[in-house]
C-alpha positions as CSV (number, residue, x, y, z in Angstrom):
1,M,159.0,104.3,96.9
2,K,160.1,104.6,93.3
3,P,163.8,104.0,92.7
4,I,166.0,106.9,91.6
5,D,167.8,106.2,88.3
6,R,171.4,107.6,88.4
7,R,172.8,105.7,85.4
8,Y,173.2,107.6,82.1
9,K,174.4,106.3,78.7
10,F,175.8,108.5,76.0
11,E,174.6,106.0,73.3
12,E,171.0,106.9,74.3
13,C,171.6,110.6,73.6
14,A,171.2,112.5,70.4
15,F,174.4,114.0,69.0
16,E,174.3,117.6,67.9
17,R,176.8,119.3,65.5
18,V,178.0,122.7,66.5
19,R,180.9,125.1,66.0
20,A,182.0,125.2,69.7
21,H,183.0,128.6,71.0
22,G,183.9,129.9,67.5
23,G,185.9,126.9,66.5
24,E,187.0,126.5,62.9
25,R,185.2,123.2,62.2
26,A,182.1,121.6,63.7
27,I,182.2,119.0,66.5
28,S,179.5,116.7,67.7
29,F,178.4,116.4,71.3
30,A,175.8,114.5,73.3
31,R,174.5,115.9,76.6
32,V,173.9,113.0,78.9
33,L,172.9,115.1,81.9
34,S,171.7,118.7,82.3
35,R,170.6,120.1,85.6
36,N,169.5,123.5,87.0
37,R,170.0,122.5,90.7
38,G,173.0,121.5,92.8
39,S,176.6,122.0,91.7
40,L,176.6,119.7,88.7
41,R,175.5,121.6,85.6
42,F,176.1,119.1,82.7
43,I,178.0,116.1,81.4
44,D,178.8,115.9,77.7
45,L,180.6,113.6,75.3
46,S,182.3,115.7,72.7
47,V,183.7,114.2,69.5
48,L,186.2,116.3,67.5
49,P,187.1,115.1,64.0
50,P,190.7,115.5,62.9
51,G,191.5,119.2,62.6
52,A,188.4,120.3,64.5
53,D,188.5,122.4,67.6
54,I,186.7,123.9,70.6
55,G,187.6,127.6,70.2
56,A,189.5,129.3,73.0
57,H,187.0,130.9,75.4
58,T,186.9,132.3,78.9
59,H,184.5,131.0,81.5
60,A,182.7,133.1,84.1
61,T,183.9,132.9,87.6
62,D,180.8,130.9,88.7
63,N,181.8,127.6,87.1
64,E,184.6,125.2,86.2
65,E,185.0,122.3,83.8
66,L,186.8,119.0,83.7
67,Y,187.9,117.6,80.3
68,V,188.5,113.9,80.4
69,V,190.2,112.6,77.3
70,I,188.8,109.2,76.3
71,S,190.6,108.7,72.9
72,G,192.6,110.6,70.3
73,K,195.2,113.3,70.6
74,G,194.7,117.0,71.2
75,L,196.5,120.2,71.7
76,M,195.1,121.9,74.8
77,T,195.4,125.7,75.4
78,L,195.0,126.5,79.1
79,D,195.5,130.0,80.4
80,G,198.2,130.8,77.8
81,Q,200.0,127.5,77.9
82,E,199.8,124.8,75.2
83,F,200.4,121.1,75.8
84,E,199.4,117.7,74.2
85,V,196.7,115.6,75.8
86,G,195.7,112.0,75.2
87,P,193.7,109.1,76.6
88,G,193.5,109.2,80.4
89,D,194.4,112.9,80.7
90,V,192.1,115.0,82.9
91,V,192.3,118.8,82.6
92,L,190.8,121.2,85.1
93,N,189.5,124.5,83.5
94,Q,189.2,126.8,86.5
95,P,186.7,129.5,87.1
96,G,187.5,132.6,85.0
97,G,190.1,130.5,83.1
98,T,190.6,130.5,79.3
99,H,190.9,127.3,77.4
100,G,190.5,125.6,74.0
101,L,191.2,122.3,72.4
102,L,192.4,121.2,68.9
103,N,192.4,117.7,67.5
104,V,195.9,117.2,66.2
105,G,195.6,113.5,65.5
106,D,194.4,111.4,62.5
107,E,191.4,110.0,64.4
108,E,188.5,111.4,66.4
109,L,189.3,113.0,69.7
110,R,186.7,112.0,72.3
111,I,186.4,113.9,75.6
112,V,183.9,113.9,78.4
113,V,183.2,117.4,79.7
114,V,181.8,118.0,83.2
115,E,180.8,121.4,84.3
116,V,180.1,122.3,87.9
117,S,179.0,125.6,89.5
118,Q,181.1,127.4,92.1
119,P,179.8,129.5,95.0
């Protein structure tokens, strides 16, 4: 039986530059995993240069996202509230919720984004 490989590496992914959800400046992201089955939809590493943002957007009610801050400093908008985030913070963007993220620091803001489907 062939072994199942469940280990993924961001450094083996190609980064893309995008203006995420209407953000003011481009960010880079690498999708380490994308699936069309099960509850896990994707896992990304997103890199926001100083002053760049993921524009405020509202998710459908069939999914939710986790933002895990790896490095840097950001200003998170979550359902009308704003607060700073930094390394080690985990933010849950619930189904139907509105969120956005701005890099307010002098260095790159790196986050891992995990999206899962909801029944």
